[in-house]
N, C-alpha and C positions, 0 to 999 in steps of 0.2 A: 706660598711665601707669606708669613702674618706681615703685617703692618708695623712699621718703625712706631715707637714710643717718642712722647714727648714733643709732638709737633702741633703749634697753635696752641690757643687757651680757651679753656671754659668760655671765659667772657667773651671771645671773638665770635664762638658759637652762637650766644647769646644774641649778639648785636645782628649778626647775619640772619638770624630766625625773627625777628622782630617784625621787619618791613612784609615779608611776605605772610606772618602771620596777621597782620593788620587789615594788609589787602584783600584777604580773601575774606574776612568777616566783614569788611567793607562791601564786597561783592553779594555775599549771602543776605545781609540785613537790607541792603538795598533792593535784591530780589523780593523779600518778604514785603516790604514797603511797597514796592511796584504791583505786586501780585494782590495786597490787600487793597489797592486803590483800585484796581482793573474790578475784583470782586464786588467791593462796594458802590461803584461806578455803573456797573453793568446788571447788577443783580440777577446772575444766572437761575434758571429756573431748572426744575426736576431731579431726579437724583446727583446728576454730576455737579450741578449747582448747590447744592446741599453739602456734596462731600468739600466743594470748592471753600463754603464758607467755615465747615468743620475745620479745617486743616488750616487754612489763612488764622483763623481766631485762636487755635492751638499753637499756631507760630513755631519758635524752635522746640517745643514739646509735641511737636505731630507725630504719626505716624509710630515706629517702635518707641519713640520717645515717652510717648504715653503709657507703655506698657513697663518701661523702668520706673515710672513715677508713680503706677499704681504697688507695684512690686517694692518699691522703696518707703512706701506709705502704709500699706497694707499687710504686706507680707505675701508668699505664696498662696498659703490657704486662703486668703481671702478675697485675693487678687484672680484665682480661679485657675482651674486645670491648665489653660493653654498658656498660662504665663511660666509654665516649666519649660519652655522652650528656650528662655531667655536665662543664662547664666548669671550667676550671685556676684562674681566682685562687685560690679557697677552699681549696682541698686545699693548692695551694702555701704560701699563709699560715701553714695549718696545719702542714704539712711544717717549714719553716723555723723556725717559733716554738718546735716541739719539739725543737730542740737546745738549748733552753737547759736549764740543769740543772735536774732535778727535774719537768721536764713531759714528759709522753709525748704522743702524737698526739691523742688522746681530749681529754684536757684543754685543748690546743693549740686545737683546733678549737673547743670549747666557749667557752674565753676570747676567741678571734676573732668568733664567733658575737656573743655578749653585749655585748663593747665595741663593736664596730661598731653594735648596736643602740641603747646608752646613746648614742652620737656622731648617731646619727639622730635620735633623740627631740630632742637640743640642737638639731640642724640645722634639724629641723621648727618648732621653736618661734622660733628666728630668722626663718625664711622665712615663716612665717605672720604673724608680728608687722611684718615688713617691708610685707606686701601690705595691711595694713590693712581686714580682712575682718570687722571687728566686735569691740567689748571681749569678751574672752574667750576669743575663737576659737581663740587658740595654746595656750593650756593645755589647752582640752576636746580639740583636736586630739591634743594628745598622749596624754590618756587613750584616746580612741577607738583611735587606733592601738594603743595597749599592750594594750588590751583586746579587740581584732578577736578573733573567733570562732577564726582562724587564727593566732593571734599566739604560740602554743607553739611555731611553729618558730622564732621568733626567740629562744627559750631553749636550744632542741636545738641540734644541730651541721648546722645547716643553713647555705644562702648567703644567706637573704632578709635579714637584717640588714645584709650588705655591700652586695647589692646596693640597699636603700633609702638606706644611706649616700652611695653614689655618684650615686644619680640626685638627691637632694636637694642633694649639692654641685653637680652639674651645673644643677639648676634655680636655684640661689641666684645662681651664678654667672652664668648667662644673663640672670636679673631684674635683676642690677646693673650690666649690662652690661660684662661681663668674660667675653666668648667664649672668649679665648684661654686663660684660665686654666681654663675648662669642659672643654678638651679633654681632659686626663689624666682627670679622673672619668669622662666620658663613654667614652672607651677603656678603662677599667680595668671600667666595667659590661658592655662588650661582651665582655670575658673572663669575666665572673663569671657570666653566665645568659644562654640563649639570648635572653629577652625583653628582654636590656639592649640589644639592636639597636633598641628601638621608641624608644630616645631619639632617634634620627634625627627622630621626627616632630615632638615640641615643639622641639627645636632649630631645625627649618625654620620652624615657626610665629615662634619667636623673632626669627629672621633677618628673616623678612617684616614683622614687628611694627618692626623697627628700620629698615628700607628706608622703610617708609611713614610713619614718623616724620620722614622727612627726613634719615635717618642722623646724628641727633645722638647726642653722647655721645662717648668715646674709642676706640672699636671702630673697625677696618678690614673692608671685605666679606671680605679675606683670613681674617681672624679667625673670621668668621662661617660660611665655607667649611670650616674647619677644624673648627668647633664640629659643624657637619653630618656630617662624614665621621666623626668620632670614634669613634662607638659603632659602625658596619659595620667600621671598620676594627680595633677590637678584636676582634671576632667573626670577621672575616676571618684573622687573625693564627693564632687557635686553629685555624681550618680548614684553612688552608695548613699549619699541622703536621701534623694529621690527613692531608692529601693526600699528602704527602711521606714520611710513616711508613706509611701504609694504604693511599695510591692512589685515594682516593675524599674529594674537598673537602666533599662533602654528607653525609659518614657519620653525623656526632652527629645531624645532623635524620633522615634516613632510619632512623637506629634508633628515635628517638624518635618518629617517626609509622608505626611498622609497626604491624599490627593487633594486637599483644600490649601493646601502650603507649598512646600517644596516640591514633593511627591518622589517617588523613587528614582534610581537611575534611567537615564534615557541615552539614545544614540545622539550626540552631539551634532553630528552633520546633518539628521533629521530635522533636530531642533533649530538651526542655523538656516536651513533652508527654508523652514516654515517660516521663523520672523523676517527674513530677507524678503519674502513673497510680502508676508503682511506689510513690509515698510513700503514695497514699490508699488503695492495695493491701495496703501492710504488707510489699513486697517488696523486696529489695536496698536495705536502709535506708541503708545507707551510701552508696551512690550517687543514692538520691532525695533526700537531704537536701541537694542540690546546687540543686535546682531552686529552692525560695523564696530562697534566696542570690542567684542570679542576677537574680530579679525586683527585689529589694531595690537590687541594684549598678546596675540599668538606671534604676530611679526617683531614685536617688541622684547618676549621670551627669547625668539630666536636669534637676535642681535645679542641677549643678554647671555646665552650659551656661549658666545664666541667671545666675550669680552669681562666677564665676571667671573668672580671666583665660585667653585662648583657648589657650596652650600646655597649661595644666593639662587644657581639657577634649579637646582632641584625642590627647593622652598616655591618658588614660583610654578615647576611644572606641576607641583602638588596641589598648590593653589587652583591653578587653571582647570586641571583635572575634574576638582571635585566642583568648581563653578559650574563647567560647560558639560556636564553629564546630568544639570538637572532637567526636569521635563520642560522647564520653561527658564529664561534667562535672566530672571527678576533678581534684583539687587547686584548683578553682575559688575557694575561700575563699584560697589562697594567692597566687594573681594579684589578688585583690582588697587583700589586704594589701601586696603590693608597690607596687600602684597608689595612693599615698600621697593622692592628689587626693581619693578617695573619702572617707579618713577627714577630710580639710579639710572637705569638704562636709558631711558628717555634724555635725563639731563647728560648723561656722555655722549649721547649721539648729537645733541644741536650745539656743536663747538661753534659753529659760525655766528658773529653778531647778529645778521639779517633774520637766518634761522632761527635762533632763540627768541627774538621780538615776534615773529609771526606764532611760533609755536605757542608763547607764553599768552600772547595776545586771544591765540583760538581757544586754549585752556579756559581763560577767564569768562569768553562768550559762552561756552558750553558750561562752565559754573554756573553763570547768570541764569542759562536758558534751563537746564535742569533742575534748579533751585526755584524759578519758577513754576515750572512742571510741576514739580513736588509738593509746594505750598498752595497750588491749585487743585491737589488731589489728581492730576493726570499721569502722574508718574510715581511709582514704588519704588523709594530709596531702598 
């Protein structure tokens, strides 16, 4: 059943999004200040110390943000072959915005990331409110997404905020029976990140739902066909450009799946066992931390299948399969962040006030801790 129209106001959603947005940034900036103070005070030595000094000095432009800055400033050719792993929409937006007077590339990228993150929160509030998932679920979902343990990348120069905005826009339009309007955000999501391609799954599920409902509404089969093909078309557009310039259509994916990076697919149970063993033994802490998060995500996904519409469920399943089949679980928390139905599921689950307070406080503590570890160079976001 489609959500009803005309509930609430966009301004109400904006008001609901402001406080979670600001609190999350206060936590992340506080973690950066705290980590910088520790590094400057303790003067750690060795390779780990040099990495900590480098990441704290880079601040909000550390890790992958530095790649986006390089691409936006120099272009792919001068940024190096490895830069092709990063899809073009976000650095392009940062590059063009930096042409405005007084804005450099760094500031432009951070502006794009944070503005998109706020807009994504606004859309999430609207979308969840229209789904009628229970009183307060829309607001709780905002807090969960804002305080998600990996949500520090929404403050940094990362493309997750952009992907979230485009994914939520596509879902909002699919669920409003406007598949033709959803073509643009889905296409752009395919240009924003490799996982944007996964939007083909919920688009297909929504098209099947529309067909089974007797093709009711204003949409047309051709509109749903375009909606299904939009995200793959966006991805294919970038890959086609790479093929024309570098002679290899799949080069961005082959670079990402090399043994030095993500690697090829692996048995998730073996990976989970190895990481859990490392966590208990105190080895490879940054990597082993991912294991309990994967277990939590799977449990949330099971709850989600029982409570949310099918398109949310299958989008989550596709995302978790991609994340869990990597030889290592690096960036798992970012996958969970970009897969917004997990935040909605947790927001719907914590209906009692004491549980809400405990969960949100725990998420804020985890956000602060992982932010500190990332800024210290001990955790790969």
